[in-house]
Gaussian input, Z-matrix of N, CA and C with variables (Angstrom, degrees):
# hf/3-21g

backbone

0 1
 N
 C     1     B1
 C     2     B2     1     A1
 N     3     B3     2     A2     1     D1
 C     4     B4     3     A3     2     D2
 C     5     B5     4     A4     3     D3
 N     6     B6     5     A5     4     D4
 C     7     B7     6     A6     5     D5
 C     8     B8     7     A7     6     D6
 N     9     B9     8     A8     7     D7
 C    10    B10     9     A9     8     D8
 C    11    B11    10    A10     9     D9
 N    12    B12    11    A11    10    D10
 C    13    B13    12    A12    11    D11
 C    14    B14    13    A13    12    D12
 N    15    B15    14    A14    13    D13
 C    16    B16    15    A15    14    D14
 C    17    B17    16    A16    15    D15
 N    18    B18    17    A17    16    D16
 C    19    B19    18    A18    17    D17
 C    20    B20    19    A19    18    D18
 N    21    B21    20    A20    19    D19
 C    22    B22    21    A21    20    D20
 C    23    B23    22    A22    21    D21
 N    24    B24    23    A23    22    D22
 C    25    B25    24    A24    23    D23
 C    26    B26    25    A25    24    D24
 N    27    B27    26    A26    25    D25
 C    28    B28    27    A27    26    D26
 C    29    B29    28    A28    27    D27
 N    30    B30    29    A29    28    D28
 C    31    B31    30    A30    29    D29
 C    32    B32    31    A31    30    D30
 N    33    B33    32    A32    31    D31
 C    34    B34    33    A33    32    D32
 C    35    B35    34    A34    33    D33
 N    36    B36    35    A35    34    D34
 C    37    B37    36    A36    35    D35
 C    38    B38    37    A37    36    D36
 N    39    B39    38    A38    37    D37
 C    40    B40    39    A39    38    D38
 C    41    B41    40    A40    39    D39
 N    42    B42    41    A41    40    D40
 C    43    B43    42    A42    41    D41
 C    44    B44    43    A43    42    D42
 N    45    B45    44    A44    43    D43
 C    46    B46    45    A45    44    D44
 C    47    B47    46    A46    45    D45
 N    48    B48    47    A47    46    D46
 C    49    B49    48    A48    47    D47
 C    50    B50    49    A49    48    D48
 N    51    B51    50    A50    49    D49
 C    52    B52    51    A51    50    D50
 C    53    B53    52    A52    51    D51
 N    54    B54    53    A53    52    D52
 C    55    B55    54    A54    53    D53
 C    56    B56    55    A55    54    D54
 N    57    B57    56    A56    55    D55
 C    58    B58    57    A57    56    D56
 C    59    B59    58    A58    57    D57
 N    60    B60    59    A59    58    D58
 C    61    B61    60    A60    59    D59
 C    62    B62    61    A61    60    D60
 N    63    B63    62    A62    61    D61
 C    64    B64    63    A63    62    D62
 C    65    B65    64    A64    63    D63
 N    66    B66    65    A65    64    D64
 C    67    B67    66    A66    65    D65
 C    68    B68    67    A67    66    D66
 N    69    B69    68    A68    67    D67
 C    70    B70    69    A69    68    D68
 C    71    B71    70    A70    69    D69
 N    72    B72    71    A71    70    D70
 C    73    B73    72    A72    71    D71
 C    74    B74    73    A73    72    D72
 N    75    B75    74    A74    73    D73
 C    76    B76    75    A75    74    D74
 C    77    B77    76    A76    75    D75
 N    78    B78    77    A77    76    D76
 C    79    B79    78    A78    77    D77
 C    80    B80    79    A79    78    D78
 N    81    B81    80    A80    79    D79
 C    82    B82    81    A81    80    D80
 C    83    B83    82    A82    81    D81
 N    84    B84    83    A83    82    D82
 C    85    B85    84    A84    83    D83
 C    86    B86    85    A85    84    D84
 N    87    B87    86    A86    85    D85
 C    88    B88    87    A87    86    D86
 C    89    B89    88    A88    87    D87
 N    90    B90    89    A89    88    D88
 C    91    B91    90    A90    89    D89
 C    92    B92    91    A91    90    D90
 N    93    B93    92    A92    91    D91
 C    94    B94    93    A93    92    D92
 C    95    B95    94    A94    93    D93
 N    96    B96    95    A95    94    D94
 C    97    B97    96    A96    95    D95
 C    98    B98    97    A97    96    D96
 N    99    B99    98    A98    97    D97
 C   100   B100    99    A99    98    D98
 C   101   B101   100   A100    99    D99
 N   102   B102   101   A101   100   D100
 C   103   B103   102   A102   101   D101
 C   104   B104   103   A103   102   D102
 N   105   B105   104   A104   103   D103
 C   106   B106   105   A105   104   D104
 C   107   B107   106   A106   105   D105
 N   108   B108   107   A107   106   D106
 C   109   B109   108   A108   107   D107
 C   110   B110   109   A109   108   D108
 N   111   B111   110   A110   109   D109
 C   112   B112   111   A111   110   D110
 C   113   B113   112   A112   111   D111
 N   114   B114   113   A113   112   D112
 C   115   B115   114   A114   113   D113
 C   116   B116   115   A115   114   D114
 N   117   B117   116   A116   115   D115
 C   118   B118   117   A117   116   D116
 C   119   B119   118   A118   117   D117
 N   120   B120   119   A119   118   D118
 C   121   B121   120   A120   119   D119
 C   122   B122   121   A121   120   D120
 N   123   B123   122   A122   121   D121
 C   124   B124   123   A123   122   D122
 C   125   B125   124   A124   123   D123
 N   126   B126   125   A125   124   D124
 C   127   B127   126   A126   125   D125
 C   128   B128   127   A127   126   D126
 N   129   B129   128   A128   127   D127
 C   130   B130   129   A129   128   D128
 C   131   B131   130   A130   129   D129
 N   132   B132   131   A131   130   D130
 C   133   B133   132   A132   131   D131
 C   134   B134   133   A133   132   D132
 N   135   B135   134   A134   133   D133
 C   136   B136   135   A135   134   D134
 C   137   B137   136   A136   135   D135
 N   138   B138   137   A137   136   D136
 C   139   B139   138   A138   137   D137
 C   140   B140   139   A139   138   D138
 N   141   B141   140   A140   139   D139
 C   142   B142   141   A141   140   D140
 C   143   B143   142   A142   141   D141
 N   144   B144   143   A143   142   D142
 C   145   B145   144   A144   143   D143
 C   146   B146   145   A145   144   D144
 N   147   B147   146   A146   145   D145
 C   148   B148   147   A147   146   D146
 C   149   B149   148   A148   147   D147
 N   150   B150   149   A149   148   D148
 C   151   B151   150   A150   149   D149
 C   152   B152   151   A151   150   D150
 N   153   B153   152   A152   151   D151
 C   154   B154   153   A153   152   D152
 C   155   B155   154   A154   153   D153
 N   156   B156   155   A155   154   D154
 C   157   B157   156   A156   155   D155
 C   158   B158   157   A157   156   D156
 N   159   B159   158   A158   157   D157
 C   160   B160   159   A159   158   D158
 C   161   B161   160   A160   159   D159
 N   162   B162   161   A161   160   D160
 C   163   B163   162   A162   161   D161
 C   164   B164   163   A163   162   D162
 N   165   B165   164   A164   163   D163
 C   166   B166   165   A165   164   D164
 C   167   B167   166   A166   165   D165
 N   168   B168   167   A167   166   D166
 C   169   B169   168   A168   167   D167
 C   170   B170   169   A169   168   D168
 N   171   B171   170   A170   169   D169
 C   172   B172   171   A171   170   D170
 C   173   B173   172   A172   171   D171
 N   174   B174   173   A173   172   D172
 C   175   B175   174   A174   173   D173
 C   176   B176   175   A175   174   D174
 N   177   B177   176   A176   175   D175
 C   178   B178   177   A177   176   D176
 C   179   B179   178   A178   177   D177
 N   180   B180   179   A179   178   D178
 C   181   B181   180   A180   179   D179
 C   182   B182   181   A181   180   D180
 N   183   B183   182   A182   181   D181
 C   184   B184   183   A183   182   D182
 C   185   B185   184   A184   183   D183
 N   186   B186   185   A185   184   D184
 C   187   B187   186   A186   185   D185
 C   188   B188   187   A187   186   D186
 N   189   B189   188   A188   187   D187
 C   190   B190   189   A189   188   D188
 C   191   B191   190   A190   189   D189
 N   192   B192   191   A191   190   D190
 C   193   B193   192   A192   191   D191
 C   194   B194   193   A193   192   D192
 N   195   B195   194   A194   193   D193
 C   196   B196   195   A195   194   D194
 C   197   B197   196   A196   195   D195
 N   198   B198   197   A197   196   D196
 C   199   B199   198   A198   197   D197
 C   200   B200   199   A199   198   D198
 N   201   B201   200   A200   199   D199
 C   202   B202   201   A201   200   D200
 C   203   B203   202   A202   201   D201
 N   204   B204   203   A203   202   D202
 C   205   B205   204   A204   203   D203
 C   206   B206   205   A205   204   D204
 N   207   B207   206   A206   205   D205
 C   208   B208   207   A207   206   D206
 C   209   B209   208   A208   207   D207
 N   210   B210   209   A209   208   D208
 C   211   B211   210   A210   209   D209
 C   212   B212   211   A211   210   D210
 N   213   B213   212   A212   211   D211
 C   214   B214   213   A213   212   D212
 C   215   B215   214   A214   213   D213
 N   216   B216   215   A215   214   D214
 C   217   B217   216   A216   215   D215
 C   218   B218   217   A217   216   D216
 N   219   B219   218   A218   217   D217
 C   220   B220   219   A219   218   D218
 C   221   B221   220   A220   219   D219
 N   222   B222   221   A221   220   D220
 C   223   B223   222   A222   221   D221
 C   224   B224   223   A223   222   D222
 N   225   B225   224   A224   223   D223
 C   226   B226   225   A225   224   D224
 C   227   B227   226   A226   225   D225
 N   228   B228   227   A227   226   D226
 C   229   B229   228   A228   227   D227
 C   230   B230   229   A229   228   D228
 N   231   B231   230   A230   229   D229
 C   232   B232   231   A231   230   D230
 C   233   B233   232   A232   231   D231
 N   234   B234   233   A233   232   D232
 C   235   B235   234   A234   233   D233
 C   236   B236   235   A235   234   D234
 N   237   B237   236   A236   235   D235
 C   238   B238   237   A237   236   D236
 C   239   B239   238   A238   237   D237
 N   240   B240   239   A239   238   D238
 C   241   B241   240   A240   239   D239
 C   242   B242   241   A241   240   D240
 N   243   B243   242   A242   241   D241
 C   244   B244   243   A243   242   D242
 C   245   B245   244   A244   243   D243
 N   246   B246   245   A245   244   D244
 C   247   B247   246   A246   245   D245
 C   248   B248   247   A247   246   D246
 N   249   B249   248   A248   247   D247
 C   250   B250   249   A249   248   D248
 C   251   B251   250   A250   249   D249
 N   252   B252   251   A251   250   D250
 C   253   B253   252   A252   251   D251
 C   254   B254   253   A253   252   D252
 N   255   B255   254   A254   253   D253
 C   256   B256   255   A255   254   D254
 C   257   B257   256   A256   255   D255
 N   258   B258   257   A257   256   D256
 C   259   B259   258   A258   257   D257
 C   260   B260   259   A259   258   D258
 N   261   B261   260   A260   259   D259
 C   262   B262   261   A261   260   D260
 C   263   B263   262   A262   261   D261
 N   264   B264   263   A263   262   D262
 C   265   B265   264   A264   263   D263
 C   266   B266   265   A265   264   D264
 N   267   B267   266   A266   265   D265
 C   268   B268   267   A267   266   D266
 C   269   B269   268   A268   267   D267

   B1=1.3352
   B2=1.5685
   B3=1.3017
   B4=1.5037
   B5=1.4592
   B6=1.3539
   B7=1.4492
   B8=1.5030
   B9=1.3041
   B10=1.5154
   B11=1.5061
   B12=1.3045
   B13=1.4490
   B14=1.5395
   B15=1.3138
   B16=1.4798
   B17=1.4998
   B18=1.3435
   B19=1.4783
   B20=1.5196
   B21=1.2768
   B22=1.4707
   B23=1.5631
   B24=1.3380
   B25=1.4485
   B26=1.5166
   B27=1.2568
   B28=1.4813
   B29=1.5320
   B30=1.2752
   B31=1.4950
   B32=1.5543
   B33=1.3129
   B34=1.4654
   B35=1.5266
   B36=1.3829
   B37=1.4498
   B38=1.5008
   B39=1.3533
   B40=1.5192
   B41=1.4913
   B42=1.3099
   B43=1.4614
   B44=1.5409
   B45=1.3446
   B46=1.4659
   B47=1.5264
   B48=1.3064
   B49=1.4555
   B50=1.5450
   B51=1.2656
   B52=1.5033
   B53=1.5617
   B54=1.2922
   B55=1.4489
   B56=1.5122
   B57=1.3518
   B58=1.4879
   B59=1.5869
   B60=1.3642
   B61=1.4204
   B62=1.5570
   B63=1.3407
   B64=1.4935
   B65=1.5253
   B66=1.3462
   B67=1.4841
   B68=1.5465
   B69=1.3190
   B70=1.4808
   B71=1.6029
   B72=1.2640
   B73=1.4382
   B74=1.5046
   B75=1.3356
   B76=1.4357
   B77=1.5035
   B78=1.3363
   B79=1.4219
   B80=1.6132
   B81=1.2760
   B82=1.4507
   B83=1.5410
   B84=1.3419
   B85=1.4458
   B86=1.5447
   B87=1.3159
   B88=1.4748
   B89=1.5680
   B90=1.3582
   B91=1.4088
   B92=1.5175
   B93=1.3172
   B94=1.4499
   B95=1.4704
   B96=1.3839
   B97=1.4543
   B98=1.5323
   B99=1.3210
   B100=1.4568
   B101=1.5219
   B102=1.3527
   B103=1.4347
   B104=1.5296
   B105=1.3082
   B106=1.4364
   B107=1.5580
   B108=1.3353
   B109=1.4477
   B110=1.5307
   B111=1.4059
   B112=1.4489
   B113=1.4937
   B114=1.2987
   B115=1.4118
   B116=1.5018
   B117=1.2997
   B118=1.4606
   B119=1.5221
   B120=1.3667
   B121=1.4057
   B122=1.5580
   B123=1.3659
   B124=1.4123
   B125=1.5061
   B126=1.3255
   B127=1.4148
   B128=1.5351
   B129=1.3238
   B130=1.4990
   B131=1.5335
   B132=1.3537
   B133=1.4727
   B134=1.4653
   B135=1.3431
   B136=1.4317
   B137=1.5077
   B138=1.4069
   B139=1.4613
   B140=1.5589
   B141=1.3292
   B142=1.4792
   B143=1.5161
   B144=1.3353
   B145=1.3766
   B146=1.5244
   B147=1.3281
   B148=1.4454
   B149=1.5441
   B150=1.3229
   B151=1.4274
   B152=1.5116
   B153=1.3766
   B154=1.4842
   B155=1.5395
   B156=1.3717
   B157=1.4433
   B158=1.5678
   B159=1.3658
   B160=1.4512
   B161=1.5448
   B162=1.2956
   B163=1.4624
   B164=1.5146
   B165=1.2801
   B166=1.4610
   B167=1.4441
   B168=1.3854
   B169=1.4465
   B170=1.5044
   B171=1.3444
   B172=1.4387
   B173=1.5788
   B174=1.3143
   B175=1.4953
   B176=1.5481
   B177=1.3031
   B178=1.4877
   B179=1.5014
   B180=1.3199
   B181=1.4740
   B182=1.4613
   B183=1.2842
   B184=1.5376
   B185=1.4864
   B186=1.2697
   B187=1.4718
   B188=1.5698
   B189=1.2909
   B190=1.4826
   B191=1.5205
   B192=1.2896
   B193=1.4823
   B194=1.4988
   B195=1.3010
   B196=1.4138
   B197=1.4877
   B198=1.3475
   B199=1.4557
   B200=1.5777
   B201=1.2812
   B202=1.4308
   B203=1.5112
   B204=1.3291
   B205=1.4555
   B206=1.5459
   B207=1.4128
   B208=1.4343
   B209=1.6000
   B210=1.3479
   B211=1.3869
   B212=1.5977
   B213=1.2944
   B214=1.4383
   B215=1.4610
   B216=1.3644
   B217=1.4310
   B218=1.5201
   B219=1.3225
   B220=1.3846
   B221=1.5136
   B222=1.3932
   B223=1.5311
   B224=1.5602
   B225=1.3032
   B226=1.4460
   B227=1.5084
   B228=1.3202
   B229=1.4950
   B230=1.4811
   B231=1.3050
   B232=1.4299
   B233=1.5392
   B234=1.3424
   B235=1.4983
   B236=1.5033
   B237=1.2667
   B238=1.5062
   B239=1.5389
   B240=1.2713
   B241=1.4595
   B242=1.5336
   B243=1.3345
   B244=1.4400
   B245=1.5613
   B246=1.2882
   B247=1.4973
   B248=1.4976
   B249=1.3110
   B250=1.4705
   B251=1.4811
   B252=1.3101
   B253=1.4912
   B254=1.5527
   B255=1.3426
   B256=1.5093
   B257=1.5519
   B258=1.3411
   B259=1.4668
   B260=1.4547
   B261=1.3248
   B262=1.4429
   B263=1.5338
   B264=1.2911
   B265=1.4302
   B266=1.5035
   B267=1.3479
   B268=1.4830
   B269=1.4568
   A1=111.09
   A2=115.14
   A3=122.22
   A4=112.50
   A5=118.51
   A6=123.68
   A7=111.85
   A8=116.65
   A9=119.78
   A10=113.97
   A11=118.92
   A12=122.67
   A13=111.72
   A14=115.18
   A15=119.57
   A16=110.68
   A17=113.20
   A18=120.38
   A19=112.21
   A20=116.71
   A21=119.92
   A22=110.18
   A23=119.12
   A24=121.36
   A25=107.40
   A26=120.62
   A27=124.19
   A28=109.90
   A29=117.22
   A30=123.93
   A31=108.45
   A32=114.96
   A33=117.75
   A34=110.15
   A35=116.67
   A36=119.93
   A37=111.30
   A38=115.21
   A39=117.65
   A40=111.02
   A41=119.34
   A42=121.88
   A43=115.03
   A44=114.09
   A45=119.00
   A46=109.86
   A47=118.15
   A48=122.54
   A49=111.09
   A50=117.38
   A51=121.74
   A52=110.84
   A53=114.91
   A54=117.21
   A55=116.88
   A56=112.60
   A57=118.91
   A58=110.67
   A59=114.72
   A60=117.62
   A61=112.17
   A62=114.98
   A63=118.78
   A64=109.63
   A65=118.16
   A66=116.02
   A67=113.55
   A68=119.12
   A69=118.68
   A70=112.20
   A71=115.72
   A72=116.87
   A73=114.31
   A74=119.35
   A75=124.09
   A76=115.51
   A77=119.61
   A78=120.50
   A79=110.51
   A80=118.57
   A81=121.48
   A82=108.26
   A83=118.38
   A84=121.09
   A85=106.55
   A86=120.07
   A87=121.70
   A88=112.57
   A89=115.85
   A90=119.25
   A91=113.47
   A92=116.24
   A93=121.70
   A94=113.99
   A95=114.56
   A96=119.21
   A97=109.63
   A98=118.19
   A99=120.31
   A100=113.25
   A101=114.32
   A102=119.36
   A103=114.59
   A104=116.68
   A105=122.45
   A106=110.70
   A107=114.74
   A108=120.74
   A109=112.06
   A110=114.34
   A111=120.26
   A112=111.13
   A113=119.12
   A114=124.02
   A115=117.19
   A116=111.36
   A117=116.69
   A118=115.12
   A119=118.75
   A120=124.66
   A121=111.07
   A122=119.38
   A123=120.76
   A124=113.15
   A125=116.13
   A126=123.11
   A127=110.90
   A128=116.35
   A129=121.52
   A130=105.36
   A131=114.51
   A132=122.08
   A133=114.81
   A134=119.93
   A135=124.33
   A136=111.11
   A137=118.61
   A138=118.30
   A139=107.73
   A140=114.11
   A141=117.82
   A142=109.09
   A143=114.49
   A144=124.99
   A145=112.31
   A146=116.50
   A147=119.83
   A148=111.71
   A149=116.36
   A150=121.96
   A151=111.07
   A152=115.71
   A153=119.20
   A154=115.28
   A155=115.29
   A156=119.80
   A157=113.65
   A158=115.60
   A159=115.96
   A160=111.08
   A161=115.36
   A162=122.79
   A163=109.43
   A164=119.65
   A165=124.76
   A166=111.72
   A167=113.87
   A168=122.23
   A169=109.72
   A170=116.86
   A171=121.89
   A172=106.47
   A173=115.77
   A174=120.92
   A175=107.54
   A176=115.34
   A177=118.95
   A178=109.88
   A179=115.71
   A180=122.54
   A181=110.65
   A182=116.17
   A183=123.32
   A184=106.36
   A185=117.34
   A186=121.40
   A187=110.43
   A188=114.47
   A189=117.70
   A190=111.85
   A191=117.63
   A192=118.70
   A193=112.50
   A194=124.01
   A195=126.34
   A196=113.65
   A197=116.39
   A198=121.44
   A199=104.95
   A200=119.15
   A201=124.27
   A202=107.21
   A203=116.76
   A204=121.64
   A205=106.35
   A206=113.18
   A207=120.78
   A208=108.82
   A209=113.95
   A210=116.75
   A211=110.01
   A212=118.39
   A213=124.83
   A214=107.93
   A215=118.32
   A216=123.82
   A217=111.16
   A218=120.30
   A219=121.68
   A220=115.26
   A221=114.35
   A222=114.64
   A223=106.48
   A224=112.16
   A225=122.56
   A226=107.09
   A227=115.19
   A228=120.00
   A229=108.60
   A230=117.75
   A231=121.94
   A232=109.20
   A233=113.13
   A234=119.59
   A235=106.77
   A236=112.05
   A237=119.00
   A238=107.96
   A239=114.98
   A240=121.21
   A241=109.64
   A242=118.70
   A243=121.76
   A244=112.90
   A245=117.90
   A246=120.99
   A247=115.07
   A248=118.80
   A249=120.94
   A250=107.92
   A251=114.62
   A252=120.20
   A253=109.90
   A254=119.42
   A255=119.13
   A256=108.24
   A257=110.09
   A258=114.84
   A259=110.75
   A260=116.77
   A261=120.66
   A262=108.17
   A263=118.05
   A264=122.51
   A265=110.19
   A266=117.26
   A267=120.13
   A268=112.65
   D1=-46.57
   D2=177.51
   D3=-63.95
   D4=-40.51
   D5=178.79
   D6=-62.44
   D7=-41.42
   D8=174.52
   D9=-59.70
   D10=-44.12
   D11=178.79
   D12=-63.52
   D13=-36.36
   D14=178.55
   D15=-63.88
   D16=-46.01
   D17=177.97
   D18=-61.97
   D19=-44.50
   D20=178.12
   D21=-63.59
   D22=-42.50
   D23=179.72
   D24=-66.16
   D25=-37.48
   D26=179.11
   D27=-64.88
   D28=-41.93
   D29=178.88
   D30=-63.28
   D31=-42.27
   D32=-178.37
   D33=-64.57
   D34=-46.35
   D35=178.04
   D36=-59.24
   D37=-44.39
   D38=178.80
   D39=-62.73
   D40=-39.76
   D41=174.99
   D42=-59.15
   D43=-41.27
   D44=179.57
   D45=-68.34
   D46=-36.81
   D47=176.85
   D48=-66.17
   D49=-42.04
   D50=177.66
   D51=-63.88
   D52=-45.93
   D53=176.03
   D54=-61.92
   D55=-40.31
   D56=174.50
   D57=-60.20
   D58=-45.84
   D59=-177.90
   D60=-63.56
   D61=-44.63
   D62=-176.09
   D63=-71.52
   D64=-34.29
   D65=-174.61
   D66=-96.21
   D67=-17.70
   D68=-176.92
   D69=-120.01
   D70=-52.55
   D71=-172.26
   D72=-76.97
   D73=-47.22
   D74=176.96
   D75=-52.46
   D76=-49.58
   D77=-178.17
   D78=-67.66
   D79=-29.58
   D80=179.49
   D81=-71.04
   D82=-40.47
   D83=-179.61
   D84=-67.02
   D85=-37.89
   D86=178.36
   D87=-64.57
   D88=-40.48
   D89=175.54
   D90=-61.70
   D91=-44.32
   D92=176.51
   D93=-59.66
   D94=-46.14
   D95=178.91
   D96=-62.77
   D97=-43.78
   D98=179.96
   D99=-62.26
   D100=-40.18
   D101=176.45
   D102=-64.57
   D103=-39.82
   D104=177.69
   D105=-63.58
   D106=-39.41
   D107=179.28
   D108=-66.12
   D109=-37.78
   D110=177.46
   D111=-67.19
   D112=-45.14
   D113=178.13
   D114=-59.53
   D115=-40.38
   D116=179.98
   D117=-79.50
   D118=-9.47
   D119=-179.24
   D120=-98.96
   D121=-2.43
   D122=-178.49
   D123=-67.60
   D124=140.70
   D125=177.21
   D126=-132.71
   D127=157.17
   D128=175.46
   D129=-56.82
   D130=136.88
   D131=-179.98
   D132=95.42
   D133=-14.29
   D134=176.46
   D135=-65.14
   D136=136.54
   D137=172.55
   D138=-90.21
   D139=133.46
   D140=-174.05
   D141=-134.30
   D142=164.96
   D143=172.26
   D144=-117.48
   D145=124.76
   D146=-178.44
   D147=-85.03
   D148=169.86
   D149=-178.70
   D150=-61.33
   D151=-28.79
   D152=177.81
   D153=-84.22
   D154=-0.64
   D155=175.57
   D156=95.02
   D157=2.84
   D158=177.07
   D159=-75.76
   D160=141.01
   D161=179.85
   D162=-114.24
   D163=128.36
   D164=-175.03
   D165=-165.07
   D166=175.63
   D167=179.75
   D168=-105.72
   D169=137.63
   D170=-179.86
   D171=-68.66
   D172=123.78
   D173=-176.47
   D174=-98.19
   D175=-38.79
   D176=178.46
   D177=-170.54
   D178=162.77
   D179=172.22
   D180=-104.07
   D181=140.09
   D182=175.65
   D183=-113.95
   D184=88.93
   D185=-177.72
   D186=76.73
   D187=-157.32
   D188=-178.15
   D189=-89.12
   D190=-20.39
   D191=-169.61
   D192=-104.47
   D193=-26.91
   D194=-171.72
   D195=-109.70
   D196=136.75
   D197=-178.80
   D198=-122.89
   D199=138.47
   D200=170.93
   D201=-96.48
   D202=124.17
   D203=-175.29
   D204=-119.47
   D205=128.35
   D206=179.59
   D207=-91.96
   D208=114.42
   D209=-176.31
   D210=-91.82
   D211=-29.30
   D212=170.33
   D213=-147.73
   D214=-174.37
   D215=-178.94
   D216=-58.08
   D217=-40.57
   D218=-172.84
   D219=-108.98
   D220=5.30
   D221=-174.52
   D222=-127.31
   D223=128.05
   D224=176.82
   D225=-129.33
   D226=142.95
   D227=178.26
   D228=-133.46
   D229=152.51
   D230=174.72
   D231=-99.64
   D232=142.27
   D233=-179.52
   D234=-142.81
   D235=154.54
   D236=173.67
   D237=-71.72
   D238=134.81
   D239=-178.97
   D240=-59.17
   D241=-35.62
   D242=-179.55
   D243=-68.22
   D244=-15.61
   D245=177.38
   D246=-89.36
   D247=2.69
   D248=172.22
   D249=-78.33
   D250=122.91
   D251=-173.13
   D252=-92.86
   D253=-34.75
   D254=-175.45
   D255=-165.62
   D256=162.67
   D257=166.38
   D258=-82.17
   D259=145.99
   D260=-173.49
   D261=-101.11
   D262=121.62
   D263=-179.74
   D264=-117.43
   D265=61.17
   D266=-176.71
   D267=-142.82

């Protein structure tokens, strides 16, 4: 009788862990992988959206971490490459 209860409790714990993995951990890993793929595919001239909501065109890369983004003809800003959220298709 006691052995059966231990097995059932173990299955419940295992079920909770599986649900947590599928609903929380796996989607986060996918988001990180997709973001890494996006950041590595960036090129000069791509239109991007930063984490702060700025939309501009990549003017140049300054090393591996910094990107210079042209917001208008006379305005360029520097941003961390990791803060680019998406390519802008609009």
